[in-house]
C-alpha positions in Angstrom: -109.0 5.8 42.8 -107.8 4.6 39.5 -110.8 3.8 37.4 -109.0 1.3 35.2 -109.2 -2.4 36.1 -106.2 -4.6 36.1 -106.0 -7.2 33.3 -104.5 -10.1 33.6 -72.6 -28.1 10.5 -74.2 -30.7 11.2 -70.9 -32.1 9.8 -71.2 -35.8 8.7 -67.8 -37.6 8.8 -67.6 -40.5 6.4 -64.8 -43.1 6.6 -63.7 -44.1 3.2 -63.4 -47.8 3.1 -61.0 -48.8 0.4 -61.2 -52.4 -0.7 -58.1 -53.5 -2.5 -57.6 -56.9 -3.8 -56.4 -58.8 -6.7 -56.8 -62.3 -8.0 -53.9 -64.4 -9.2 -55.2 -67.0 -11.4 -53.0 -70.1 -12.1 -53.9 -72.1 -15.0 -52.8 -75.8 -14.8 -50.5 -76.8 -17.7 -52.4 -78.6 -20.3 -50.9 -81.9 -21.0 -50.4 -82.9 -24.5 -51.9 -86.2 -25.5 -49.4 -89.0 -25.3 -48.0 -90.1 -28.6 -49.1 -93.6 -29.8 -46.0 -95.9 -28.9 -44.3 -97.6 -31.9 -44.0 -101.2 -30.7 -40.8 -103.0 -32.1 -40.6 -106.8 -32.0 -36.9 -107.9 -31.7 -37.5 -111.5 -32.8 -40.3 -113.9 -33.9 -39.9 -117.6 -33.2 -41.9 -120.0 -35.4 -43.7 -122.5 -33.4 -44.5 -125.8 -34.9 -48.0 -127.1 -34.9 -48.7 -129.1 -31.9 -50.3 -128.6 -28.7 -51.5 -125.3 -28.0 -48.4 -123.9 -26.9 -47.0 -120.5 -27.1 -43.5 -119.8 -26.2 -43.2 -116.4 -24.8 -39.9 -114.8 -25.4 -37.9 -114.6 -22.2 -37.5 -111.1 -22.7 -40.5 -109.0 -23.2 -40.4 -106.6 -26.0 -39.1 -103.3 -25.0 -41.5 -100.6 -25.5 -40.0 -97.2 -25.6 -42.3 -94.3 -25.0 -41.3 -91.1 -26.5 -40.8 -88.4 -23.9 -43.9 -86.5 -23.0 -43.8 -83.1 -24.4 -44.4 -80.8 -21.6 -45.9 -77.5 -22.2 -45.4 -75.1 -19.3 -47.8 -72.3 -19.0 -46.3 -69.6 -16.9 -48.7 -68.2 -14.5 -49.5 -64.6 -15.3 -47.6 -62.2 -13.2 -49.4 -61.2 -10.1 -50.9 -57.8 -10.7 -49.2 -55.1 -8.9 -51.0 -54.1 -5.7 -52.9 -51.0 -6.4 -51.2 -48.0 -5.1 -53.6 -46.0 -3.0 -53.4 -42.4 -3.6 -53.1 -40.4 -0.5 -56.6 -39.3 0.5 -57.3 -35.7 -0.1 -57.0 -33.8 3.2 -60.3 -33.4 4.9 -61.8 -30.1 4.1 -61.4 -27.6 6.9 -64.4 -27.9 9.2 -66.5 -24.9 9.0 -69.2 -24.1 11.6 -72.7 -24.6 10.3 -74.2 -21.5 8.9 -77.3 -20.6 10.8 -80.4 -19.8 8.8 -80.9 -16.1 8.6 -83.4 -15.0 11.1 -86.5 -13.4 9.7 -86.2 -9.7 9.5 -87.9 -8.0 12.3 -90.6 -5.7 11.1 -89.8 -2.1 11.7 -92.8 -0.8 13.6 -92.1 2.6 15.1 -94.9 4.3 17.1 -95.4 7.9 16.4 -97.5 10.1 18.6 -98.0 13.7 17.6 -99.9 16.5 19.5 -101.2 19.7 18.0 -103.1 22.6 19.7 -106.7 23.1 18.7 -109.4 25.7 19.4 -110.9 25.7 22.8 -107.8 24.5 24.6 -108.1 21.1 22.9 -105.2 18.7 22.2 -105.3 17.3 18.7 -103.8 13.8 18.8 -102.4 11.7 15.9 -101.1 8.2 16.5 -99.4 6.0 13.9 -98.7 2.5 15.1 -98.5 0.1 12.1 -98.0 -3.0 14.4 -101.0 -2.2 16.5 -103.9 -2.5 14.0 -107.4 -2.6 15.3 -106.2 -2.6 18.9 -107.7 -1.2 22.1 -105.7 1.7 23.4 -106.0 3.9 26.5 -105.4 7.6 26.3 -104.3 9.3 29.6 -103.9 12.9 30.5 -103.9 14.6 33.9 -105.9 11.8 35.6 -108.4 11.3 32.8 -108.3 7.9 31.1 -110.4 6.8 28.1 -110.3 4.0 25.6 -109.9 4.3 21.8 -109.3 1.8 19.0 -106.7 2.0 16.2 -107.7 1.5 12.6 -106.7 -1.4 10.3 -103.5 0.5 9.5 -102.7 1.2 13.2 -103.7 4.8 13.1 -105.8 6.8 15.6 -106.9 10.5 15.4 -108.8 12.2 18.2 -108.7 15.1 20.7 -108.6 15.6 24.4 -109.4 18.7 26.5 -106.2 20.1 28.0 -106.4 20.2 31.8 -102.9 21.7 32.4 -100.9 24.3 30.6 -98.2 21.7 29.8 -100.2 18.8 28.5 -98.7 15.3 28.8 -100.5 12.6 26.9 -99.7 8.9 27.1 -101.0 6.1 25.0 -101.1 2.6 26.4 -101.4 -0.5 24.1 -102.8 -3.9 25.0 -99.3 -5.4 24.6 -97.9 -3.2 27.3 -96.2 -0.8 24.9 -96.7 2.9 25.4 -96.0 6.2 23.7 -95.8 9.6 25.3 -95.8 13.2 24.0 -96.0 16.7 25.5 -97.5 19.9 24.3 -97.8 23.4 25.7 -101.4 24.7 25.9 -101.3 28.2 27.5 -105.1 28.6 26.9 -105.7 25.9 29.6 -105.0 28.6 32.3 -108.1 30.5 31.1 -110.6 27.7 31.3 -112.5 25.6 33.8 -113.3 22.0 33.1 -115.4 19.5 35.0 -115.0 15.8 34.1 -116.9 12.7 35.1 -115.5 9.4 34.0 -116.6 5.8 34.5 -116.1 2.3 33.2 -118.5 0.2 31.1 -122.1 0.1 32.4 -121.5 2.3 35.4 -122.7 5.2 33.4 -123.2 8.8 34.4 -124.7 11.7 32.4 -123.2 15.2 32.8 -125.5 18.2 32.4 -124.6 21.9 32.7 -126.9 24.8 32.9 -125.9 28.4 32.2 -127.7 31.4 33.8 -130.6 29.4 35.3 -131.5 27.6 32.0 -133.8 24.6 32.3 -133.7 21.2 30.5 -133.7 21.4 26.7 -133.5 25.2 26.8 -130.7 27.5 25.5 -127.8 27.3 27.9 -128.4 23.6 28.6 -125.4 21.5 27.7 -125.3 17.7 27.6 -124.5 14.8 25.3 -127.5 15.8 23.2 -126.3 19.4 22.8 -122.6 19.7 23.1 -121.9 23.2 21.7 -118.8 24.1 19.7 -115.2 24.3 21.0 -113.9 27.8 20.9 -117.4 29.3 20.9 -118.2 29.7 24.6 -119.1 26.7 26.8 -119.2 23.2 25.3 -119.4 19.6 26.2 -116.9 16.9 25.1 -117.6 13.2 25.0 -114.6 10.9 25.3 -113.9 7.2 24.9 -114.9 4.4 22.5 -117.8 2.4 23.9 -117.2 -0.5 21.4 -113.9 -1.6 23.0 -113.6 -4.2 25.6 -114.0 -2.7 29.1 -114.6 0.8 27.7 -113.4 3.8 29.7 -115.7 6.8 29.0 -115.9 10.4 30.1 -117.8 13.6 29.6 -116.2 17.0 30.0 -117.8 20.4 30.4 -115.6 23.4 29.5 -116.5 27.0 30.5 -114.9 30.2 31.4 -113.9 30.9 35.1 -116.3 33.8 35.5 -119.2 32.0 33.8 -122.2 31.1 35.9 -123.0 27.4 35.4 -124.6 24.7 37.5 -123.1 21.2 37.1 -125.5 18.2 37.6 -124.8 14.5 37.4 -127.4 11.9 36.6 -127.4 8.1 36.9 -130.2 6.1 35.5 -131.5 3.0 37.2 -131.2 0.2 34.6 -131.1 -3.6 34.6 -127.3 -3.4 34.7 -127.1 -0.8 37.5 -130.0 -1.6 39.8 -129.4 -3.0 43.2 -125.7 -2.3 43.3 -123.1 0.4 43.7 -121.8 2.2 40.6 -118.4 3.9 40.8 -116.7 6.7 38.9 -114.4 9.6 39.3 -114.7 13.4 39.0 -112.0 15.8 37.9 -112.0 19.5 38.3 -109.4 21.6 36.4 -109.2 25.4 37.0 -106.3 27.6 35.9 -104.2 24.6 35.2 -104.7 23.0 38.6 -106.3 19.6 38.8 -108.3 18.0 41.6 -109.6 14.4 41.5 -112.3 12.8 43.6 -113.8 9.3 43.8 -117.5 8.9 43.0 -119.7 6.1 44.2 -123.5 5.8 44.2 -125.7 3.1 45.8 -128.4 2.4 43.2 -132.0 1.5 44.3 -133.4 -2.0 43.7 -134.6 -3.2 40.3 -138.2 -2.3 41.1 -137.0 1.3 40.5 -135.8 0.7 36.9 -136.5 3.8 34.9 -135.8 6.2 37.7 -133.0 8.7 37.6 -130.8 9.8 40.5 -129.6 13.4 40.4 -126.4 14.7 42.1 -126.0 18.5 42.5 -123.4 20.9 44.0 -120.6 18.8 42.8 -118.3 21.7 42.0 -118.8 23.3 45.4 -118.3 20.0 47.2 -115.0 19.5 45.3 -113.8 23.0 46.1 -114.5 22.4 49.8 -112.8 19.0 49.8 -109.8 20.5 48.0 -109.6 23.4 50.6 -109.3 21.0 53.5 
């Protein structure tokens, strides 16, 4: 059972219009004013007094008009038609230059693993393009959430369940990073893991040599112990992320006598329904996984605690089948 839930140029051509024209102006010849004619009388006949009578000469006096001077104004020569210079050859068409695409930000993801005391895997993640992002850390069937910093960094640790520890980081975008590290010490350890999602919470308790609650030899989230100094408890996952994946891991030596107990509190978010999780048992580098489901009592039992025992034995029996 996988505990994680699926998320859903421009070239403008212009025609050069050439307008060529000229105007030929003709000016009409100005005529000179006609000279005053000089009238010449050829003869005058005296007329005696008498009745009003005028004798008109048979021949009318000849009036000679001097020839009219003619001034001819030559029309100005028509201007030569403008010679159109050959149009410059159209520039060679060049393909439009595309705007430079914005430079893609270089965002390599670097995942580094380093061995730590108690068979732990030190984890360093540098992902500058994944700032403040929910991530999932996976190793040998265990999956927990984390969150990168504002600079895209994450530092943490995971208990090694196998001698060759493979760690994968999944980002919300679908990107992922993988790394591998040899942890020979994992062959000398036993680890019991319970993992769940969000409100389906379990609490892991371990008791050494018959110890009781809150006595020396009792390990839990309240008293985790120190890696590399005997048995210890490890709390995994960031509960502040969306759909957090959380886990608790108890580490002890193979020959060490310890009782493993799981508890599930009846709360307003768990009452009257089934809560689910998963258990993982790693011993000598061999990993066994098992589904975990628990039917919670009704909400009238809020405040009660359900206790599950003999989990290690049950898992060993199931693995032997």
